[in-house]
Structure formats: structure tokens, C-alpha cells
DSSP file (Angstrom, degrees, kcal/mol; ACC not computed):
  #  RESIDUE AA STRUCTURE BP1 BP2  ACC     N-H-->O    O-->H-N    N-H-->O    O-->H-N    TCO  KAPPA ALPHA  PHI   PSI    X-CA   Y-CA   Z-CA
    1    1 A M              0   0    0      0, 0.0     2,-0.2     0, 0.0     0, 0.0   0.000 360.0 360.0 360.0 138.7  -28.5    8.1   12.2
    2    2 A Y        -     0   0    0      4,-0.1     2,-0.2     2,-0.0     0, 0.0  -0.468 360.0-142.4 -75.7 143.8  -26.1    5.8   10.4
    3    3 A D     >  -     0   0    0     -2,-0.2     4,-2.0     1,-0.1     3,-0.2  -0.556  36.5 -95.4 -93.7 174.0  -25.6    2.2   11.5
    4    4 A K  H  > S+     0   0    0      1,-0.2     4,-2.7     2,-0.2     5,-0.2   0.866 123.1  55.7 -58.8 -38.7  -22.2    0.6   11.4
    5    5 A R  H  > S+     0   0    0      1,-0.2     4,-2.7     2,-0.2    -1,-0.2   0.924 108.1  47.4 -62.3 -44.7  -22.7   -0.9    8.0
    6    6 A E  H  > S+     0   0    0     -3,-0.2     4,-2.3     2,-0.2    -1,-0.2   0.881 111.8  51.1 -64.5 -37.9  -23.6    2.4    6.4
    7    7 A I  H  X S+     0   0    0     -4,-2.0     4,-2.4     2,-0.2    -2,-0.2   0.930 112.2  46.4 -64.2 -45.4  -20.5    4.0    8.0
    8    8 A V  H  X S+     0   0    0     -4,-2.7     4,-2.7     1,-0.2    -2,-0.2   0.919 112.1  50.7 -63.7 -44.0  -18.2    1.3    6.7
    9    9 A E  H  X S+     0   0    0     -4,-2.7     4,-2.2    -5,-0.2    -1,-0.2   0.897 110.9  49.3 -61.2 -40.3  -19.8    1.5    3.3
   10   10 A Q  H  X S+     0   0    0     -4,-2.3     4,-2.4     2,-0.2    -2,-0.2   0.918 111.5  48.5 -64.9 -43.8  -19.2    5.3    3.2
   11   11 A K  H  X S+     0   0    0     -4,-2.4     4,-2.5     1,-0.2    -2,-0.2   0.901 111.1  50.6 -63.8 -40.5  -15.6    4.9    4.4
   12   12 A L  H  X S+     0   0    0     -4,-2.7     4,-2.7     2,-0.2    -1,-0.2   0.899 109.5  50.8 -63.5 -40.3  -15.0    2.3    1.7
   13   13 A K  H  X S+     0   0    0     -4,-2.2     4,-2.5     2,-0.2    -2,-0.2   0.927 110.3  49.4 -62.0 -44.5  -16.5    4.6   -1.0
   14   14 A E  H  X S+     0   0    0     -4,-2.4     4,-2.3     2,-0.2    -2,-0.2   0.908 112.0  48.3 -61.4 -42.4  -14.2    7.4    0.2
   15   15 A L  H  X S+     0   0    0     -4,-2.5     4,-2.6     2,-0.2    -2,-0.2   0.913 110.6  51.1 -63.9 -42.6  -11.2    5.1    0.0
   16   16 A R  H  X S+     0   0    0     -4,-2.7     4,-2.7     1,-0.2    -2,-0.2   0.917 110.1  49.8 -59.4 -43.8  -12.2    3.9   -3.4
   17   17 A D  H  X S+     0   0    0     -4,-2.5     4,-2.2     2,-0.2    -1,-0.2   0.906 111.3  48.8 -61.9 -42.3  -12.5    7.5   -4.6
   18   18 A Q  H  X S+     0   0    0     -4,-2.3     4,-2.5     2,-0.2    -2,-0.2   0.913 111.8  48.9 -63.9 -42.7   -9.0    8.3   -3.1
   19   19 A I  H  X S+     0   0    0     -4,-2.6     4,-2.8     2,-0.2    -2,-0.2   0.920 110.7  50.0 -63.7 -44.3   -7.5    5.3   -4.8
   20   20 A E  H  X S+     0   0    0     -4,-2.7     4,-2.2     1,-0.2    -1,-0.2   0.900 111.2  49.5 -61.3 -40.3   -9.1    6.2   -8.2
   21   21 A K  H  X S+     0   0    0     -4,-2.2     4,-2.5     2,-0.2    -2,-0.2   0.924 112.1  47.7 -63.9 -44.6   -7.7    9.8   -7.8
   22   22 A M  H  X S+     0   0    0     -4,-2.5     4,-2.8     1,-0.2    -2,-0.2   0.899 110.9  51.4 -63.9 -40.6   -4.2    8.5   -7.0
   23   23 A E  H  X S+     0   0    0     -4,-2.8     4,-2.5     2,-0.2    -1,-0.2   0.903 110.7  48.6 -63.5 -40.1   -4.3    6.1   -9.9
   24   24 A K  H  X S+     0   0    0     -4,-2.2     4,-2.3     2,-0.2    -2,-0.2   0.930 112.6  47.8 -63.9 -45.5   -5.3    8.9  -12.3
   25   25 A E  H  X S+     0   0    0     -4,-2.5     4,-2.4     2,-0.2    -2,-0.2   0.898 112.2  49.9 -62.6 -40.8   -2.6   11.1  -11.0
   26   26 A N  H  X S+     0   0    0     -4,-2.8     4,-2.8     2,-0.2     5,-0.3   0.923 109.8  50.4 -63.3 -44.3    0.0    8.3  -11.3
   27   27 A A  H  X S+     0   0    0     -4,-2.5     4,-2.2     1,-0.2    -2,-0.2   0.909 111.8  48.2 -61.1 -42.0   -1.1    7.6  -14.9
   28   28 A E  H  X S+     0   0    0     -4,-2.3     4,-2.8     2,-0.2    -1,-0.2   0.908 111.3  50.9 -63.7 -42.4   -0.7   11.3  -15.7
   29   29 A L  H  X S+     0   0    0     -4,-2.4     4,-2.3     2,-0.2    -2,-0.2   0.946 112.5  44.8 -61.0 -49.4    2.7   11.4  -14.1
   30   30 A F  H  X>S+     0   0    0     -4,-2.8     5,-1.5     2,-0.2     4,-1.5   0.871 113.0  51.9 -65.4 -35.4    4.0    8.4  -16.0
   31   31 A Y  H  <5S+     0   0    0     -4,-2.2    -1,-0.2    -5,-0.3    -2,-0.2   0.942 111.4  46.8 -63.4 -46.7    2.5    9.8  -19.2
   32   32 A N  H  <5S+     0   0    0     -4,-2.8    -2,-0.2     1,-0.2    -1,-0.2   0.849 113.6  48.4 -64.9 -34.2    4.2   13.1  -18.7
   33   33 A L  H  <5S-     0   0    0     -4,-2.3    -1,-0.2    -5,-0.2    -2,-0.2   0.737 105.3-132.3 -75.9 -22.4    7.5   11.4  -17.9
   34   34 A G  T  <5S+     0   0    0     -4,-1.5     2,-0.3     1,-0.3    -3,-0.2   0.735  72.0  94.0  76.7  22.6    7.1    9.2  -21.0
   35   35 A I      < -     0   0    0     -5,-1.5    -1,-0.3     4,-0.0    -2,-0.2  -0.887  69.4-118.5-137.4 168.8    8.0    6.0  -19.0
   36   36 A G     >  -     0   0    0     -2,-0.3     4,-2.3    -3,-0.1     5,-0.2  -0.578  37.0 -98.6-103.0 171.0    6.1    3.2  -17.2
   37   37 A P  H  > S+     0   0    0      0, 0.0     4,-2.1     0, 0.0     5,-0.1   0.875 122.6  50.6 -57.5 -40.0    6.3    2.2  -13.5
   38   38 A H  H  > S+     0   0    0      1,-0.2     4,-2.2     2,-0.2     5,-0.1   0.876 109.4  50.9 -69.0 -35.4    8.8   -0.6  -14.2
   39   39 A Q  H  > S+     0   0    0      2,-0.2     4,-2.5     1,-0.2    -1,-0.2   0.905 108.6  52.0 -66.3 -40.1   11.0    1.7  -16.1
   40   40 A L  H  X S+     0   0    0     -4,-2.3     4,-2.8     1,-0.2    -2,-0.2   0.923 109.1  50.2 -61.3 -43.5   11.0    4.2  -13.3
   41   41 A E  H  X S+     0   0    0     -4,-2.1     4,-2.1     1,-0.2    -1,-0.2   0.917 110.3  50.0 -61.5 -42.8   12.0    1.5  -10.8
   42   42 A E  H  X S+     0   0    0     -4,-2.2     4,-0.9     2,-0.2    -1,-0.2   0.918 111.7  48.4 -61.1 -43.2   14.8    0.4  -13.1
   43   43 A I  H >< S+     0   0    0     -4,-2.5     3,-0.7     1,-0.2     6,-0.2   0.925 113.1  47.0 -63.2 -44.9   16.1    4.0  -13.4
   44   44 A L  H 3< S+     0   0    0     -4,-2.8    -1,-0.2     1,-0.2    -2,-0.2   0.811 113.2  49.3 -68.7 -28.7   15.9    4.6   -9.6
   45   45 A N  H 3< S+     0   0    0     -4,-2.1     2,-1.0    -5,-0.2    -1,-0.2   0.582  88.4  93.5 -85.1 -10.0   17.7    1.3   -8.9
   46   46 A D    X<  -     0   0    0     -4,-0.9     3,-1.6    -3,-0.7     4,-0.3  -0.723  54.7-171.7 -89.5 101.3   20.5    2.0  -11.3
   47   47 A S  G >  S+     0   0    0     -2,-1.0     3,-1.0     1,-0.3    -1,-0.2   0.713  79.6  68.6 -66.9 -19.5   23.2    3.6   -9.3
   48   48 A T  G 3  S+     0   0    0      1,-0.2    -1,-0.3    -3,-0.1     4,-0.1   0.681  93.7  58.5 -73.7 -15.2   25.3    4.4  -12.4
   49   49 A R  G <  S+     0   0    0     -3,-1.6     2,-0.3    -6,-0.2    -1,-0.2   0.552 107.4  50.4 -87.0  -8.6   22.6    7.0  -13.4
   50   50 A H  S <  S-     0   0    0     -3,-1.0     2,-0.0    -4,-0.3    -6,-0.0  -0.884  86.1-105.5-130.9 155.7   23.0    9.0  -10.3
   51   51 A S     >  -     0   0    0     -2,-0.3     4,-2.8     1,-0.1     5,-0.2  -0.352  44.2-105.8 -68.1 163.2   25.6   10.6   -8.2
   52   52 A K  H  > S+     0   0    0      1,-0.2     4,-2.6     2,-0.2     5,-0.2   0.910 122.1  50.1 -59.2 -42.0   26.4    8.8   -4.9
   53   53 A E  H  > S+     0   0    0      2,-0.2     4,-2.3     1,-0.2    -1,-0.2   0.916 112.4  46.1 -63.3 -44.3   24.6   11.5   -2.9
   54   54 A A  H  > S+     0   0    0      2,-0.2     4,-2.6     1,-0.2    -2,-0.2   0.914 113.5  48.7 -66.1 -42.1   21.5   11.4   -5.2
   55   55 A F  H  X S+     0   0    0     -4,-2.8     4,-2.4     2,-0.2    -2,-0.2   0.918 111.5  49.5 -64.9 -42.6   21.4    7.5   -5.1
   56   56 A D  H  X S+     0   0    0     -4,-2.6     4,-2.4    -5,-0.2    -1,-0.2   0.900 111.1  50.4 -61.6 -40.4   21.8    7.5   -1.3
   57   57 A F  H  X S+     0   0    0     -4,-2.3     4,-2.7     2,-0.2     5,-0.2   0.923 109.5  50.6 -63.1 -44.7   18.9   10.1   -1.1
   58   58 A I  H  X S+     0   0    0     -4,-2.6     4,-2.5     1,-0.2    -2,-0.2   0.923 112.6  46.4 -58.4 -45.8   16.7    7.9   -3.3
   59   59 A Q  H  X S+     0   0    0     -4,-2.4     4,-2.4     2,-0.2    -1,-0.2   0.883 111.8  51.1 -66.3 -38.1   17.4    4.9   -1.2
   60   60 A K  H  X S+     0   0    0     -4,-2.4     4,-2.2     2,-0.2    -2,-0.2   0.927 112.4  45.9 -64.0 -45.3   16.7    6.8    2.0
   61   61 A E  H  X S+     0   0    0     -4,-2.7     4,-2.5     2,-0.2    -2,-0.2   0.898 111.7  52.0 -65.0 -41.3   13.4    8.1    0.7
   62   62 A R  H  X S+     0   0    0     -4,-2.5     4,-2.7    -5,-0.2    -2,-0.2   0.930 110.2  48.7 -60.1 -45.7   12.4    4.7   -0.5
   63   63 A K  H  X S+     0   0    0     -4,-2.4     4,-2.4     1,-0.2    -2,-0.2   0.908 110.7  50.7 -61.6 -42.5   13.1    3.2    2.9
   64   64 A A  H  X S+     0   0    0     -4,-2.2     4,-2.2     2,-0.2    -1,-0.2   0.919 112.2  46.6 -62.7 -43.5   11.1    5.9    4.6
   65   65 A L  H  X S+     0   0    0     -4,-2.5     4,-2.5     2,-0.2    -2,-0.2   0.898 111.9  50.6 -65.6 -40.9    8.1    5.3    2.3
   66   66 A E  H  X S+     0   0    0     -4,-2.7     4,-2.6     2,-0.2    -2,-0.2   0.895 110.2  50.5 -63.6 -39.2    8.4    1.5    2.8
   67   67 A D  H  X S+     0   0    0     -4,-2.4     4,-2.6     2,-0.2    -2,-0.2   0.912 110.1  49.5 -64.7 -42.7    8.5    2.0    6.6
   68   68 A I  H  X S+     0   0    0     -4,-2.2     4,-2.3     2,-0.2    -2,-0.2   0.936 113.1  47.0 -60.8 -46.2    5.4    4.3    6.5
   69   69 A L  H  X S+     0   0    0     -4,-2.5     4,-2.3     1,-0.2    -2,-0.2   0.919 112.4  49.1 -62.4 -44.5    3.5    1.7    4.4
   70   70 A E  H  X S+     0   0    0     -4,-2.6     4,-2.5     1,-0.2    -1,-0.2   0.910 111.1  50.2 -63.0 -42.3    4.5   -1.2    6.6
   71   71 A N  H  X S+     0   0    0     -4,-2.6     4,-2.5     1,-0.2    -1,-0.2   0.908 111.1  48.8 -62.7 -41.7    3.5    0.7    9.8
   72   72 A R  H  X S+     0   0    0     -4,-2.3     4,-2.3     2,-0.2    -1,-0.2   0.893 111.0  50.3 -66.2 -38.8    0.1    1.5    8.3
   73   73 A L  H  X S+     0   0    0     -4,-2.3     4,-2.4     2,-0.2    -2,-0.2   0.925 111.3  48.3 -64.4 -43.5   -0.4   -2.1    7.2
   74   74 A Q  H  X S+     0   0    0     -4,-2.5     4,-2.3     2,-0.2    -2,-0.2   0.907 111.4  50.0 -63.4 -41.7    0.4   -3.3   10.7
   75   75 A E  H  X S+     0   0    0     -4,-2.5     4,-2.3     2,-0.2    -1,-0.2   0.909 110.8  49.9 -62.4 -41.8   -1.9   -0.7   12.3
   76   76 A S  H  X S+     0   0    0     -4,-2.3     4,-2.5     1,-0.2    -2,-0.2   0.911 110.2  50.1 -63.8 -42.3   -4.7   -1.8    9.9
   77   77 A R  H  X S+     0   0    0     -4,-2.4     4,-2.4     1,-0.2    -1,-0.2   0.900 110.1  50.5 -63.2 -40.2   -4.2   -5.5   10.8
   78   78 A K  H  X S+     0   0    0     -4,-2.3     4,-1.9     2,-0.2    -2,-0.2   0.917 110.7  49.1 -63.7 -42.8   -4.3   -4.7   14.5
   79   79 A E  H  X S+     0   0    0     -4,-2.3     4,-1.9     1,-0.2    -2,-0.2   0.911 112.0  48.5 -63.5 -42.3   -7.6   -2.8   14.1
   80   80 A L  H  X S+     0   0    0     -4,-2.5     4,-2.2     1,-0.2    -1,-0.2   0.894 109.2  53.1 -64.5 -39.4   -9.1   -5.6   12.1
   81   81 A A  H  < S+     0   0    0     -4,-2.4    -1,-0.2     1,-0.2    -2,-0.2   0.868 108.7  50.5 -65.0 -35.4   -7.9   -8.1   14.7
   82   82 A K  H  < S+     0   0    0     -4,-1.9    -1,-0.2     1,-0.2    -2,-0.2   0.899 114.2  43.8 -66.6 -40.4   -9.6   -6.1   17.5
   83   83 A E  H  < S+     0   0    0     -4,-1.9    -2,-0.2    -5,-0.1    -1,-0.2   0.806 111.8  55.3 -77.5 -30.0  -12.9   -5.9   15.5
   84   84 A R  S  < S-     0   0    0     -4,-2.2    -1,-0.1    -5,-0.2     2,-0.1  -0.904  75.7-144.3-111.1 115.4  -13.1   -9.5   14.4
   85   85 A P        -     0   0    0      0, 0.0     2,-0.1     0, 0.0    -3,-0.1  -0.481  34.3 -99.8 -71.7 147.7  -12.9  -12.3   17.0
   86   86 A R        -     0   0    0     -2,-0.1     2,-0.4    -5,-0.1    -5,-0.0  -0.433  40.5-153.1 -66.6 139.7  -11.0  -15.4   15.8
   87   87 A Q        -     0   0    0     -2,-0.1     2,-0.1    -3,-0.1    -1,-0.0  -0.916  13.5-119.3-118.8 143.7  -13.3  -18.1   14.7
   88   88 A A        -     0   0    0     -2,-0.4     2,-1.5     1,-0.1     0, 0.0  -0.472  29.0-116.8 -74.0 150.7  -12.7  -21.8   14.7
   89   89 A I  S >  S-     0   0    0      3,-0.2     3,-1.6     1,-0.1    -1,-0.1  -0.627  72.6 -62.0 -91.5  78.2  -12.9  -23.5   11.3
   90   90 A G  T 3  S-     0   0    0     -2,-1.5    -1,-0.1     1,-0.3     3,-0.1   0.533  79.9 -85.8  62.9   6.8  -15.8  -25.8   11.9
   91   91 A G  T 3  S+     0   0    0      1,-0.2     2,-0.3     0, 0.0    -1,-0.3   0.646  89.7 136.2  71.8  12.8  -14.1  -27.7   14.7
   92   92 A H    <   -     0   0    0     -3,-1.6     2,-0.4     2,-0.0    -1,-0.2  -0.704  40.3-153.8 -97.3 147.0  -12.4  -30.1   12.2
   93   93 A W        -     0   0    0     -2,-0.3     2,-0.6    -3,-0.1    -3,-0.0  -0.932   3.8-152.9-117.3 142.5   -8.8  -31.2   12.4
   94   94 A I        -     0   0    0     -2,-0.4     2,-0.4     2,-0.0    -2,-0.0  -0.970  15.8-147.7-113.7 119.5   -6.6  -32.3    9.6
   95   95 A L        -     0   0    0     -2,-0.6     2,-0.4     2,-0.0    -2,-0.0  -0.719  19.7-178.3 -89.2 134.0   -3.9  -34.6   10.7
   96   96 A M              0   0    0     -2,-0.4    -2,-0.0     1,-0.1     0, 0.0  -0.954 360.0 360.0-130.6 150.0   -0.6  -34.4    8.7
   97   97 A R              0   0    0     -2,-0.4    -1,-0.1     0, 0.0    -2,-0.0   0.392 360.0 360.0-103.7 360.0    2.6  -36.4    9.0
């Protein structure tokens, strides 16, 4: 039977594997497009390259992805806060003016 440490280590390994796979896929995508990530961002942010409808769609999708990411980050922070009790920093105080 696994103890908590082994379970956490296994989950971290799985996450690392997923991240490595995504990084490989991203590198392949950018290679196939012939551009880098910063160039893609510039292209997507340049409203003169797109019709109004396409630019609005790009912005809507970006906002949706940012919201998903922010929600996942907040959920992760809440889970971490539940698992880790707050600890005092050695009981020392630093007085500032």
C-alpha cells in the first residue's frame, strides 16, 4: 500500500510527464507554423491582421482560457491551504516605520 509521499511523488511524475508532452507538442506546433511563441502573440494581438469577427473571437477564446487557468490556480491554492497549516515564522517580529 502506498503512503502519502509515494502517492504525491507518483502524481508529480505524472504531471511532469504531461508537461513534457505538452512542451514537445508546442515546440512541434511552432516549428510547423514557422514562428515562435512571441510572434504568435503579436499576430493574435494585431487587430489589423484579422476581420473584426475573427479578432473578437480570438479575444473571447483568450479570455475563456485565462479564466480557466485562473480558476484552476485558485482551486490549487485552496487545496494547498487546506493541507498545510499556517506556520509562524519563528515568533520574531520586525518593526518598521
